[in-house]
N, C-alpha and C positions, 0 to 999 in steps of 0.2 A: 503493499498498499503507498502511494507517494504520501510524501510530507505535504501538509497544509500551506498555502501561500499565503502570503498578507492580504491578499483581495478573497480570497477565501475564507481566513479568520474574520475580516473586515463583516463581510456578508453575513457569516452564523452571529457575529455579535450583536450584529443591527436587528434581525430577527428576533432576538430575543429570546426566552424559554420556551421551548427546553433547547434549545439549537445554540445560546451561548453556553448552557452547563455542560453540555457534550462537547464542546469546544475546548473547554476549560478543562475537563475530567481527560482529555487527550492530551491536551499541554502538559498535564502533569505527568505524564507515563513515557512522554518522546521529548528529548531535551531539545531537540530541533523545532518541533513546533510550540515548544515552551518560550523559546527565544524568540520567534514570529511573534508569539501572541505577547510577550513583554514589548516587542517595535510598537504595535498597536497601540498598545495602553501608553507608553511615553508619546505617541503621536497624539492621540486625543487632551493627556493632560498638559502637553507644551501650546496645543491650540487653544485649548480650553471650548471642546466641543463635544458633544454628546454621542454622534454619530459616528462610528467607526468607519463604517464606507466613505463617508465625507474626508475624515481625514488624511485616510490611506491615498483615496482619488487625487485632494488636493495640497495635501501637505509636504510631501518631498519637493514636489514641482514648485513649489511657492517662491522661496528664497531666489532661486534662477529669474523666474517673473518678476520680481520685484528689480531685483538689478537689472533686467531687461529695459523695465518701464523709467528707471533713474536715468540708463545711458539715453534714452533720448528724449528726454525731458530737461531741463534746467532750474525748476521751482515748481511750488505747490501748482502755482495754477496750469502750468504746462503737463505734471502729471496727472492731477484731476481733469483735464481735457483728454488724455489718451485714455485713461480709465473709461470713460463716458464714451468712447468711440470703440473701444475693445472690449471684446467679452471674456478674451482669455485673462485678463485680470481682474475681470468680477466675480471674485470668488471670496470666502473665508477665511482661506491658505492665504493669499496676497494680501488680504486686510489686516488678519493677524500678525504676518512676519512683519508688515511696515508700522505696524504699534508696537512691537517687539523691540524693532531698531528705532524706534524716537523714542520709547523709556531708556533705552540704553544709551542715548544721547543727548539726555535733559542737560546733565553737568557739562558735558563737553561741547557739543555745540547744539547749543537752544533752537536758533534760527533752523536747522535741517530738521530737529526733532521735531519741531512745530507742524513745518512742512509735512512730514512722514504721518505725522497724527490727522491732518489733514486729507492726505490720500485716504489712510484706512477710514475715516466718515464718508468720505466721498463714494467707495468703494461698500460699506454699510449701507448706504442709502441707496444702493442699487440692488442690493441682493434680495433675490425672490421670495415667495413665502413658503418653499420651500426648506430655508432653514431656520423656519418658526421666528414670528414677527418678534418675540418678547425677548429672546435671545439676541436677535439682531440688534432689538433696543438695549441691552447691554452693551455691545459691541461698539453701537453709536455713543454711550453715554463713556465708556472709556476712551476712545477717540478724542470724542469734544473738550473731554476732563485733561488728557495727557497735552491736547493743542494749547490750552488755558495753562495749565502749568508752566510748558515751555516755550511760553511767550519771551522773547530775547528782550536785553534792557532797552529802554526806549520805543517800545513798540505802545500800539494806539490803544491806551485802557478799553475802548467803547469795544473795541474788537477782544480783547481779553474777554470781558462782560459776556460777550456777545455768547462767546464758547461755554463759559460758564451755564449760561441759561439752558444752550443747547443741549449741555450734558445733564443738567438736571428734567428738562423735560423727558430725554431719552431715559433716562433710569425712573423715574413715574410709568415709564411704561413698559419697564421690563421685567423678568421673572422675579426679583425680590431678593435674589441670591445676596446673604449679608457680606460675603466675601467682595462680590463685586460693590457693591454700595459702598464699603469700606474703601477700596481702592480710589473706585470715582471722590470720595469725600476728601481722602487726605490729596488727593492731586488738587479738588477744589481748593482746599484750605492755603495749600503752598501757593496757587494760582493769586489768591486774593491776596495774600501777605505779600506777594511780589508787587501785585498793585497799588497797594495801601503805602508799600515803602518808596515806589517809584513816582507819587504822588507829591505835588509841591506842599509845602504846611501852610495854612492859613499865615502867618508870619512870614514867611519868605514869599510868598503871592503877593502880599500887599505892601506897599513901599510905605516905608517909615520919614513921616516929615521931623526935620530941624528946624 
């Protein structure tokens, strides 16, 4: 009997009981199948997605697709324009990798981090109902919150607050996952602190008379 491929494991997991239990039972007895099951579960955890078939289909290809997208544009506006034109970029996997990269760059390059977060938000806005609207809303909330928190020095405060508002709206429409809510709120607190720190104080804004 041949070993299960990643796609086979993903299909069985997505089918639910009793297929998922049978897959796990086989994986316990076969080291090769067990290793492949672990790969699928790692992908599900990395991409924050409930459906094994989706992550196996989209996850491995997502980093290369994002790199390809970034080579073809120069900024958030260009990348988002390409996303709207090319269906190959309109996947949960590409959005998640963009968000993952954005959060890793927030301290080092906030401008690029913000642009990538906006790309993730643009992709999330194009995802179909097959991805589950409430989970897509969670993704939108994380993307907009990251864009707000990554606003570089000198960024327009109104734009940051617009991202904050979009994140809160999406969070209210989401799954209610406490972990997602915690991540979003942490990012929004950071965004508001940065906006407040960048705003002129009333003392400095009003000239003093002598």
